[in-house]
C-alpha positions as CSV (number, residue, x, y, z in Angstrom):
1,M,-116.6,126.2,152.2
2,I,-116.8,127.4,148.5
3,Y,-114.6,130.4,149.4
4,L,-112.0,128.1,150.9
5,L,-111.9,126.0,147.7
6,A,-111.6,129.2,145.6
7,V,-108.7,130.4,147.7
8,I,-106.9,127.1,147.5
9,G,-107.5,127.0,143.7
10,A,-106.2,130.6,143.3
11,I,-103.1,129.8,145.3
12,A,-102.5,126.7,143.2
13,V,-102.8,128.7,140.0
14,L,-100.5,131.4,141.3
15,V,-97.9,128.9,142.3
16,L,-98.0,127.2,138.9
17,L,-97.7,130.5,137.1
18,W,-94.8,131.6,139.3
19,R,-93.0,128.3,138.7
20,A,-93.6,128.5,134.9
21,F,-92.5,132.1,134.4
22,V,-90.5,133.4,137.3
23,A,-88.6,130.8,139.1
24,R,-85.6,129.3,137.3
25,P,-83.3,127.0,139.2
26,A,-79.6,127.8,139.1
27,S,-78.9,124.2,138.0
28,V,-80.5,124.7,134.6
29,A,-77.8,124.8,132.0
30,P,-77.9,127.5,129.3
31,P,-79.2,126.3,126.0
32,R,-76.6,124.8,123.7
33,K,-75.3,126.7,120.7
34,R,-76.9,125.1,117.7
35,S,-74.5,123.5,115.3
36,V,-74.4,124.7,111.8
37,A,-75.2,122.2,109.0
38,P,-73.0,122.4,105.9
39,D,-75.9,123.8,103.8
40,D,-76.4,126.6,106.4
41,D,-72.7,127.6,106.6
42,A,-72.0,130.6,104.4
43,E,-68.3,129.8,104.1
44,F,-69.0,126.3,103.0
45,L,-71.4,127.5,100.4
46,R,-68.9,130.1,99.1
47,D,-66.2,127.4,98.8
48,L,-68.7,125.1,97.0
49,E,-69.4,127.9,94.5
50,R,-65.7,128.4,93.9
51,R,-65.2,124.7,93.3
52,R,-68.1,124.6,90.9
53,R,-66.8,127.6,88.8
54,R,-63.3,126.1,88.7
55,P,-63.7,122.5,87.3
56,E,-61.0,120.0,87.8
57,D,-59.8,117.1,85.6
58,D,-60.1,113.5,86.7
59,D,-56.6,113.6,88.1
60,G,-57.5,116.4,90.5
61,K,-55.6,119.2,88.7
62,P,-57.3,122.3,87.4
63,S,-57.8,122.3,83.7
64,S,-55.8,124.8,81.7
């Protein structure tokens, strides 16, 4: 009797491990591409640095 329970337990563990690591259903969508926040975007940061170095007057025109 104890051997039967051990075999059933081993089969249950194997099935759980197989489902966790091997079996992937075809319906699972690939992970989404993570959107980039403005503070992570290198181009945005470069543009910010350019704007900071080139101050503008209140009317929006660059100072001369």
